[in-house]
FIKOLDO-502127 format. One record per residue (C-alpha): y, x, z; residue number from 1; residue in one letter. Coordinates in pm, 1 decimal. Layout:
<sites>
((Y,X,Z),NUM,"A")
...
</sites>
This chain:
<sites>
((926.1,-892.6,253.9),1,"M")
((622.4,-1122.8,266.4),2,"P")
((278.8,-979.4,205.5),3,"H")
((-45.3,-1150.9,114.8),4,"S")
((-320.1,-1139.0,374.5),5,"S")
((-500.8,-846.3,219.7),6,"F")
((-233.3,-669.2,17.6),7,"D")
((-314.2,-353.3,210.9),8,"I")
((-614.4,-316.7,-23.9),9,"F")
((-384.2,-286.9,-324.6),10,"R")
((-328.0,86.3,-354.6),11,"R")
((-65.2,203.7,-604.1),12,"P")
((-288.1,475.7,-744.8),13,"A")
((-564.6,243.2,-861.2),14,"D")
((-403.5,-98.5,-842.2),15,"G")
((-340.7,-339.8,-1128.0),16,"Y")
((-48.0,-230.7,-1345.1),17,"R")
((25.0,-491.7,-1616.0),18,"P")
((135.2,-340.0,-1945.0),19,"S")
((316.8,-639.7,-2097.3),20,"T")
((563.1,-901.4,-1976.1),21,"A")
((301.6,-1174.2,-2026.8),22,"G")
((33.6,-999.2,-1823.8),23,"S")
((293.5,-911.5,-1559.1),24,"A")
((392.3,-1278.1,-1531.9),25,"L")
((28.9,-1383.2,-1489.0),26,"R")
((-24.3,-1109.4,-1230.2),27,"A")
((289.8,-1217.6,-1048.6),28,"L")
((162.7,-1576.3,-1033.8),29,"G")
((-167.0,-1455.1,-886.3),30,"A")
((15.1,-1223.6,-640.8),31,"D")
((-148.9,-919.5,-800.6),32,"L")
((173.5,-739.0,-889.1),33,"A")
((526.0,-721.9,-744.9),34,"P")
((805.4,-916.5,-914.0),35,"R")
((982.4,-589.0,-995.9),36,"E")
((706.3,-506.2,-1243.5),37,"I")
((757.5,-840.4,-1420.3),38,"F")
((1134.5,-787.4,-1428.2),39,"I")
((1085.1,-440.2,-1569.3),40,"Y")
((821.8,-540.4,-1826.5),41,"R")
((1037.1,-831.4,-1941.2),42,"A")
((1342.1,-613.6,-1998.8),43,"T")
((1212.0,-269.1,-2088.8),44,"S")
((997.8,-123.3,-2364.7),45,"A")
((860.4,180.8,-2183.5),46,"K")
((743.3,276.8,-1833.0),47,"P")
((1009.1,392.6,-1590.1),48,"L")
((848.9,733.2,-1544.8),49,"D")
((804.2,802.1,-1916.0),50,"E")
((1014.0,1082.6,-2061.1),51,"E")
((1301.7,1071.5,-2126.7),52,"P")
((1364.7,893.1,-1798.0),53,"V")
((1597.9,592.0,-1814.3),54,"D")
((1817.8,660.9,-1511.9),55,"L")
((2015.5,339.3,-1556.5),56,"A")
((1697.8,128.0,-1540.2),57,"A")
((1580.1,320.9,-1234.4),58,"I")
((1916.1,272.3,-1063.5),59,"E")
((1903.3,-103.5,-1129.8),60,"R")
((1563.8,-132.2,-963.0),61,"I")
((1662.4,94.8,-674.8),62,"L")
((1964.7,-127.2,-607.1),63,"S")
((1732.2,-404.4,-489.1),64,"R")
((1710.2,-380.7,-108.7),65,"P")
((1368.8,-547.0,-75.3),66,"D")
((1141.1,-337.8,-297.6),67,"L")
((771.8,-350.2,-211.1),68,"D")
((570.5,-45.2,-119.6),69,"V")
((408.3,-4.8,-462.5),70,"E")
((747.8,12.5,-630.9),71,"T")
((881.3,250.4,-365.1),72,"N")
((585.7,484.4,-413.6),73,"I")
((635.4,483.9,-789.8),74,"M")
((1004.1,565.0,-742.7),75,"L")
((941.8,836.3,-483.0),76,"I")
((689.6,1007.7,-710.7),77,"N")
((941.1,996.6,-994.4),78,"L")
((1228.7,1124.0,-780.7),79,"F")
((1016.9,1411.1,-650.0),80,"Q")
((984.3,1526.4,-1009.6),81,"R")
((1350.8,1473.1,-1085.4),82,"L")
((1477.7,1679.6,-790.2),83,"V")
((1350.8,1980.1,-987.6),84,"K")
((1546.2,1879.8,-1298.4),85,"D")
((1768.6,2158.8,-1434.6),86,"P")
((2053.1,1906.5,-1461.2),87,"D")
((2217.3,1926.1,-1118.1),88,"S")
((2349.0,1568.2,-1141.1),89,"E")
((2000.4,1433.0,-1208.9),90,"V")
((1854.2,1639.5,-926.1),91,"A")
((2125.4,1517.3,-687.3),92,"L")
((2068.0,1155.6,-791.2),93,"F")
((1695.5,1196.9,-723.4),94,"A")
((1751.7,1353.2,-380.7),95,"A")
((1997.9,1082.3,-279.5),96,"E")
((1760.9,811.7,-403.5),97,"S")
((1476.5,948.6,-190.6),98,"I")
((1709.4,932.6,108.3),99,"N")
((1805.3,575.8,18.2),100,"T")
((1443.2,458.8,25.4),101,"I")
((1360.2,644.3,346.7),102,"E")
((1677.2,519.6,517.6),103,"N")
((1583.7,160.3,434.7),104,"R")
((1256.3,208.8,617.7),105,"Y")
((1425.6,380.5,909.8),106,"N")
((1681.2,101.2,945.9),107,"R")
((1406.2,-160.9,940.1),108,"S")
((1212.9,30.9,1204.4),109,"I")
((1514.4,71.8,1431.4),110,"E")
((1601.6,-295.7,1397.8),111,"K")
((1245.5,-394.7,1487.9),112,"L")
((1239.4,-164.2,1788.0),113,"K")
((1541.5,-346.2,1928.6),114,"R")
((1387.1,-690.0,1873.3),115,"S")
((1152.2,-898.7,2087.0),116,"I")
((966.9,-1043.7,1789.8),117,"S")
((604.9,-1138.4,1873.9),118,"P")
((479.3,-962.1,1561.0),119,"D")
((694.5,-651.0,1614.9),120,"K")
((401.5,-413.2,1672.1),121,"E")
((222.2,-533.1,1360.0),122,"S")
((530.8,-498.3,1142.4),123,"R")
((610.3,-154.1,1283.4),124,"L")
((254.3,-39.5,1215.6),125,"A")
((280.8,-157.2,855.6),126,"R")
((618.4,11.3,801.0),127,"L")
((492.0,341.4,941.2),128,"Y")
((180.2,315.3,726.3),129,"Y")
((393.4,255.3,417.6),130,"E")
((604.0,558.3,508.5),131,"L")
((285.4,763.8,523.4),132,"S")
((208.2,655.5,166.6),133,"L")
((551.4,776.4,57.5),134,"L")
((479.3,1127.3,190.0),135,"H")
((155.3,1220.9,16.1),136,"E")
((299.7,1564.3,-63.6),137,"E")
((375.3,1646.9,300.8),138,"S")
((61.7,1646.6,512.5),139,"L")
((252.6,1691.0,838.6),140,"S")
((486.5,1396.8,773.3),141,"L")
((201.7,1182.3,647.1),142,"K")
((-0.9,1244.3,962.4),143,"K")
((304.2,1182.1,1182.7),144,"F")
((360.6,837.7,1031.4),145,"Y")
((-10.8,756.6,1043.3),146,"L")
((-18.8,838.8,1414.7),147,"R")
((287.1,620.4,1471.3),148,"E")
((114.1,334.6,1287.1),149,"A")
((-198.9,386.0,1495.9),150,"F")
((5.0,383.0,1816.7),151,"S")
((143.9,37.0,1740.4),152,"H")
((-194.3,-94.3,1632.0),153,"L")
((-341.8,41.1,1954.4),154,"H")
((-77.5,-154.0,2148.3),155,"S")
((-187.6,-468.9,1968.4),156,"L")
((-549.4,-385.0,2045.7),157,"E")
((-480.7,-340.8,2417.3),158,"K")
((-302.6,-675.7,2431.7),159,"S")
((-587.4,-850.8,2248.7),160,"G")
((-368.8,-943.9,1951.7),161,"R")
((-542.3,-749.2,1675.3),162,"L")
((-591.1,-1001.4,1393.7),163,"E")
((-783.7,-968.1,1067.5),164,"K")
((-486.4,-826.9,879.7),165,"E")
((-427.0,-561.1,1146.2),166,"E")
((-796.4,-469.4,1149.9),167,"V")
((-776.1,-392.2,777.7),168,"A")
((-463.3,-186.4,837.3),169,"L")
((-627.1,-4.0,1128.7),170,"L")
((-926.3,88.4,913.6),171,"V")
((-699.7,232.8,643.2),172,"H")
((-493.5,426.7,894.7),173,"V")
((-807.8,579.7,1045.5),174,"L")
((-951.4,659.9,703.0),175,"L")
((-629.9,836.2,602.8),176,"D")
((-657.7,1036.1,925.8),177,"L")
((-1011.9,1131.3,812.9),178,"N")
((-1164.7,945.3,1108.5),179,"L")
((-1439.3,762.4,921.0),180,"E")
((-1662.1,711.4,1227.3),181,"D")
((-1374.1,564.4,1426.3),182,"H")
((-1286.0,337.9,1131.0),183,"A")
((-1643.7,212.4,1110.0),184,"E")
((-1656.8,152.0,1485.9),185,"H")
((-1332.0,-47.2,1475.7),186,"S")
((-1453.3,-254.6,1182.5),187,"L")
((-1783.5,-335.7,1353.3),188,"K")
((-1599.9,-422.8,1673.7),189,"K")
((-1365.4,-677.9,1521.1),190,"Y")
((-1501.1,-796.3,1188.1),191,"A")
((-1752.6,-1068.7,1115.9),192,"R")
((-2050.4,-958.3,911.3),193,"E")
((-2019.5,-1253.6,673.6),194,"E")
((-1651.8,-1192.5,605.1),195,"D")
((-1622.6,-1070.3,242.6),196,"P")
((-1312.8,-867.8,327.3),197,"Y")
((-1509.3,-683.6,593.1),198,"S")
((-1758.0,-593.7,321.6),199,"L")
((-1475.3,-456.5,108.7),200,"L")
((-1372.9,-233.9,398.5),201,"L")
((-1733.5,-125.4,448.6),202,"Q")
((-1741.1,-19.7,84.7),203,"A")
((-1424.9,182.4,128.9),204,"E")
((-1558.4,358.8,438.0),205,"I")
((-1880.0,441.8,251.9),206,"A")
((-1679.3,571.4,-43.6),207,"F")
((-1475.6,801.1,180.2),208,"R")
((-1804.9,940.1,307.8),209,"R")
((-1920.9,979.4,-52.8),210,"R")
((-2215.2,754.9,30.2),211,"D")
((-2225.7,598.3,-313.4),212,"F")
((-2561.3,431.2,-258.2),213,"I")
((-2409.3,240.6,33.4),214,"R")
((-2107.0,150.6,-181.6),215,"V")
((-2342.0,2.9,-440.6),216,"L")
((-2537.2,-187.2,-176.5),217,"Q")
((-2225.4,-341.1,-23.0),218,"V")
((-2057.8,-431.5,-350.9),219,"T")
((-2380.6,-583.2,-484.2),220,"T")
((-2397.6,-800.6,-174.3),221,"E")
((-2032.6,-887.4,-208.4),222,"L")
((-2069.1,-987.6,-572.5),223,"S")
((-2277.1,-1282.7,-448.9),224,"Q")
((-1970.1,-1419.2,-268.6),225,"H")
((-1705.2,-1414.9,-539.5),226,"L")
((-1595.5,-1768.2,-456.6),227,"D")
((-1500.7,-1651.5,-105.8),228,"D")
((-1254.4,-1394.9,-239.5),229,"L")
((-898.4,-1453.8,-354.7),230,"D")
((-765.6,-1297.0,-675.3),231,"E")
((-663.1,-977.0,-498.8),232,"A")
((-1008.3,-946.9,-341.0),233,"G")
((-1182.0,-998.0,-674.9),234,"R")
((-961.9,-729.8,-827.4),235,"L")
((-1064.8,-483.2,-556.5),236,"V")
((-1432.7,-572.7,-606.2),237,"L")
((-1400.1,-515.2,-979.5),238,"A")
((-1254.3,-171.8,-906.5),239,"T")
((-1547.0,-82.1,-680.1),240,"W")
((-1804.6,-204.2,-932.1),241,"L")
((-1654.1,24.3,-1196.6),242,"E")
((-1695.8,338.0,-980.1),243,"I")
</sites>
Protein backbone atom coordinates (compact mmCIF):
# COMPACT_ATOMS: atom_id res chain seq x y z
CA MET A 1 0.00 0.00 0.00
CA PRO A 2 1.44 3.42 -0.86
CA HIS A 3 2.60 5.70 1.91
CA SER A 4 3.26 9.42 1.92
CA SER A 5 6.85 10.49 2.43
CA PHE A 6 6.47 11.16 6.13
CA ASP A 7 3.51 9.03 7.16
CA ILE A 8 5.74 7.41 9.76
CA PHE A 9 5.11 10.54 11.87
CA ARG A 10 1.39 9.78 12.01
CA ARG A 11 1.04 7.71 15.15
CA PRO A 12 -2.35 6.08 15.80
CA ALA A 13 -2.40 7.12 19.44
CA ASP A 14 -2.23 10.86 18.78
CA GLY A 15 -2.98 11.12 15.08
CA TYR A 16 -5.90 12.90 13.45
CA ARG A 17 -9.15 10.95 13.82
CA PRO A 18 -12.00 12.68 11.93
CA SER A 19 -15.34 12.41 13.68
CA THR A 20 -17.68 13.00 10.72
CA ALA A 21 -17.90 11.80 7.12
CA GLY A 22 -17.24 15.34 5.88
CA SER A 23 -14.10 15.82 7.96
CA ALA A 24 -12.96 12.31 7.02
CA LEU A 25 -13.36 13.14 3.33
CA ARG A 26 -11.31 16.33 3.72
CA ALA A 27 -8.66 14.43 5.68
CA LEU A 28 -8.60 11.74 3.01
CA GLY A 29 -8.03 14.36 0.31
CA ALA A 30 -5.12 15.80 2.30
CA ASP A 31 -3.71 12.30 2.99
CA LEU A 32 -4.20 12.80 6.73
CA ALA A 33 -6.42 9.77 7.28
CA PRO A 34 -6.81 6.34 5.67
CA ARG A 35 -9.71 5.72 3.29
CA GLU A 36 -11.12 3.12 5.69
CA ILE A 37 -11.95 5.89 8.15
CA PHE A 38 -13.90 7.77 5.46
CA ILE A 39 -15.73 4.58 4.46
CA TYR A 40 -16.58 3.90 8.08
CA ARG A 41 -17.64 7.47 8.90
CA ALA A 42 -19.81 7.60 5.78
CA THR A 43 -21.66 4.41 6.65
CA SER A 44 -21.67 4.17 10.43
CA ALA A 45 -23.02 6.28 13.27
CA LYS A 46 -20.63 5.21 16.03
CA PRO A 47 -16.95 4.28 16.43
CA LEU A 48 -16.02 0.67 15.77
CA ASP A 49 -14.71 0.15 19.29
CA GLU A 50 -17.73 1.66 21.04
CA GLU A 51 -19.87 -0.73 23.06
CA PRO A 52 -21.81 -2.68 21.99
CA VAL A 53 -19.30 -3.65 19.32
CA ASP A 54 -20.69 -4.01 15.79
CA LEU A 55 -19.04 -7.27 14.75
CA ALA A 56 -20.51 -7.14 11.25
CA ALA A 57 -18.96 -3.71 10.60
CA ILE A 58 -15.63 -4.91 11.97
CA GLU A 59 -15.74 -8.01 9.77
CA ARG A 60 -16.43 -5.88 6.68
CA ILE A 61 -13.37 -3.73 7.34
CA LEU A 62 -11.20 -6.73 8.20
CA SER A 63 -12.14 -8.34 4.88
CA ARG A 64 -10.13 -5.67 3.05
CA PRO A 65 -6.67 -7.13 2.36
CA ASP A 66 -4.83 -3.80 2.15
CA LEU A 67 -5.61 -2.10 5.47
CA ASP A 68 -3.11 0.53 6.59
CA VAL A 69 -1.21 0.31 9.84
CA GLU A 70 -3.44 2.77 11.72
CA THR A 71 -6.52 0.69 10.97
CA ASN A 72 -4.70 -2.54 11.86
CA ILE A 73 -3.62 -1.12 15.21
CA MET A 74 -7.17 -0.01 15.98
CA LEU A 75 -8.46 -3.48 15.12
CA ILE A 76 -5.76 -5.30 17.09
CA ASN A 77 -6.49 -3.21 20.18
CA LEU A 78 -10.18 -4.01 19.83
CA PHE A 79 -9.60 -7.72 19.26
CA GLN A 80 -7.32 -7.92 22.29
CA ARG A 81 -10.27 -6.77 24.37
CA LEU A 82 -12.70 -9.11 22.65
CA VAL A 83 -10.61 -12.25 23.20
CA LYS A 84 -11.60 -11.88 26.87
CA ASP A 85 -15.31 -11.70 26.01
CA PRO A 86 -17.43 -14.22 27.95
CA ASP A 87 -19.13 -15.17 24.67
CA SER A 88 -16.88 -17.93 23.31
CA GLU A 89 -17.87 -17.19 19.69
CA VAL A 90 -16.88 -13.54 20.05
CA ALA A 91 -13.60 -14.49 21.72
CA LEU A 92 -12.84 -17.00 18.95
CA PHE A 93 -13.65 -14.44 16.26
CA ALA A 94 -11.27 -11.97 17.92
CA ALA A 95 -8.45 -14.51 18.19
CA GLU A 96 -8.85 -15.58 14.56
CA SER A 97 -8.95 -11.95 13.43
CA ILE A 98 -5.66 -11.20 15.21
CA ASN A 99 -4.14 -14.16 13.38
CA THR A 100 -5.56 -12.88 10.09
CA ILE A 101 -3.83 -9.51 10.47
CA GLU A 102 -0.53 -11.00 11.60
CA ASN A 103 -0.58 -13.60 8.81
CA ARG A 104 -1.04 -10.84 6.22
CA TYR A 105 2.15 -9.22 7.47
CA ASN A 106 3.99 -12.53 7.56
CA ARG A 107 2.97 -13.37 3.99
CA SER A 108 4.10 -9.95 2.78
CA ILE A 109 7.43 -10.39 4.55
CA GLU A 110 8.02 -13.86 3.14
CA LYS A 111 7.14 -12.69 -0.36
CA LEU A 112 9.57 -9.78 -0.06
CA LYS A 113 12.35 -12.01 1.22
CA ARG A 114 12.07 -14.10 -1.94
CA SER A 115 12.16 -11.04 -4.22
CA ILE A 116 15.05 -9.07 -5.69
CA SER A 117 13.25 -5.74 -5.47
CA PRO A 118 15.66 -2.78 -5.09
CA ASP A 119 13.58 -1.37 -2.23
CA LYS A 120 13.18 -4.74 -0.48
CA GLU A 121 15.18 -3.78 2.63
CA SER A 122 13.23 -0.56 3.09
CA ARG A 123 9.87 -2.28 2.74
CA LEU A 124 10.89 -5.09 5.09
CA ALA A 125 12.03 -2.55 7.69
CA ARG A 126 8.69 -0.77 7.47
CA LEU A 127 6.69 -4.00 7.77
CA TYR A 128 8.67 -5.12 10.82
CA TYR A 129 8.25 -1.68 12.37
CA GLU A 130 4.49 -1.85 11.80
CA LEU A 131 4.44 -5.29 13.41
CA SER A 132 6.17 -3.81 16.44
CA LEU A 133 3.35 -1.27 16.71
CA LEU A 134 0.82 -4.10 16.70
CA HIS A 135 2.49 -5.71 19.74
CA GLU A 136 2.53 -2.90 22.29
CA GLU A 137 1.31 -5.33 24.96
CA SER A 138 4.19 -7.77 24.44
CA LEU A 139 7.54 -6.15 25.13
CA SER A 140 9.53 -9.16 23.92
CA LEU A 141 7.71 -9.36 20.58
CA LYS A 142 7.85 -5.61 20.14
CA LYS A 143 11.61 -5.56 20.67
CA PHE A 144 12.07 -8.55 18.34
CA TYR A 145 10.32 -6.77 15.48
CA LEU A 146 12.14 -3.51 16.20
CA ARG A 147 15.48 -5.32 15.99
CA GLU A 148 14.43 -6.93 12.71
CA ALA A 149 13.50 -3.49 11.35
CA PHE A 150 16.84 -2.10 12.50
CA SER A 151 18.70 -4.97 10.84
CA HIS A 152 17.21 -4.14 7.44
CA LEU A 153 17.80 -0.42 7.89
CA HIS A 154 21.39 -1.19 8.84
CA SER A 155 21.76 -3.12 5.57
CA LEU A 156 20.55 -0.06 3.69
CA GLU A 157 22.98 2.09 5.66
CA LYS A 158 25.94 -0.15 4.82
CA SER A 159 25.07 -0.03 1.13
CA GLY A 160 24.73 3.76 1.18
CA ARG A 161 21.04 3.66 0.27
CA LEU A 162 19.52 5.22 3.38
CA GLU A 163 17.16 7.91 2.08
CA LYS A 164 15.22 10.57 3.98
CA GLU A 165 12.22 8.32 4.53
CA GLU A 166 14.41 5.54 5.95
CA VAL A 167 16.23 8.00 8.21
CA ALA A 168 12.90 8.97 9.77
CA LEU A 169 12.04 5.30 10.20
CA LEU A 170 15.46 4.57 11.70
CA VAL A 171 15.03 7.35 14.25
CA HIS A 172 11.64 5.97 15.33
CA VAL A 173 12.97 2.43 15.58
CA LEU A 174 15.85 3.58 17.77
CA LEU A 175 13.56 5.70 19.93
CA ASP A 176 11.23 2.74 20.48
CA LEU A 177 14.30 0.74 21.52
CA ASN A 178 15.03 3.53 24.04
CA LEU A 179 18.26 4.43 22.24
CA GLU A 180 17.83 8.20 22.20
CA ASP A 181 21.56 8.97 21.84
CA HIS A 182 21.88 6.60 18.89
CA ALA A 183 18.76 8.14 17.31
CA GLU A 184 20.21 11.63 17.67
CA HIS A 185 23.55 10.52 16.21
CA SER A 186 21.83 8.94 13.20
CA LEU A 187 19.73 12.04 12.61
CA LYS A 188 22.76 14.34 12.76
CA LYS A 189 24.66 12.02 10.44
CA TYR A 190 22.09 11.98 7.66
CA ALA A 191 19.75 14.93 8.01
CA ARG A 192 20.18 18.48 6.79
CA GLU A 193 19.84 21.13 9.46
CA GLU A 194 17.47 23.22 7.35
CA ASP A 195 15.15 20.31 6.62
CA PRO A 196 11.88 20.95 8.52
CA TYR A 197 11.26 17.22 8.86
CA SER A 198 14.61 16.85 10.58
CA LEU A 199 13.44 19.47 13.05
CA LEU A 200 10.29 17.45 13.70
CA LEU A 201 12.46 14.44 14.50
CA GLN A 202 14.66 16.57 16.75
CA ALA A 203 11.54 17.58 18.66
CA GLU A 204 10.53 13.97 19.08
CA ILE A 205 13.96 12.96 20.36
CA ALA A 206 13.88 15.84 22.84
CA PHE A 207 10.39 14.83 23.96
CA ARG A 208 11.50 11.26 24.60
CA ARG A 209 14.25 12.69 26.79
CA ARG A 210 11.64 14.86 28.53
CA ASP A 211 13.66 17.90 27.50
CA PHE A 212 10.62 20.09 27.05
CA ILE A 213 12.62 23.29 26.76
CA ARG A 214 14.37 21.83 23.72
CA VAL A 215 11.01 20.73 22.29
CA LEU A 216 9.78 24.31 22.59
CA GLN A 217 12.93 25.68 21.00
CA VAL A 218 12.74 23.34 18.01
CA THR A 219 9.02 23.75 17.40
CA THR A 220 9.30 27.54 17.68
CA GLU A 221 12.01 27.45 15.03
CA LEU A 222 9.94 25.12 12.92
CA SER A 223 6.87 27.33 13.12
CA GLN A 224 8.80 29.86 11.02
CA HIS A 225 8.87 27.37 8.14
CA LEU A 226 5.23 26.34 7.83
CA ASP A 227 5.28 26.81 4.07
CA ASP A 228 7.97 24.11 3.81
CA LEU A 229 5.75 21.50 5.45
CA ASP A 230 3.02 19.43 3.83
CA GLU A 231 -0.35 18.93 5.51
CA ALA A 232 0.86 15.92 7.47
CA GLY A 233 3.90 17.86 8.69
CA ARG A 234 1.76 20.80 9.79
CA LEU A 235 -0.50 18.42 11.68
CA VAL A 236 2.48 16.99 13.56
CA LEU A 237 3.75 20.51 14.35
CA ALA A 238 0.34 21.47 15.70
CA THR A 239 0.45 18.42 17.96
CA TRP A 240 3.87 19.40 19.32
CA LEU A 241 2.81 23.01 19.91
CA GLU A 242 -0.12 21.81 22.02
CA ILE A 243 2.13 19.80 24.39
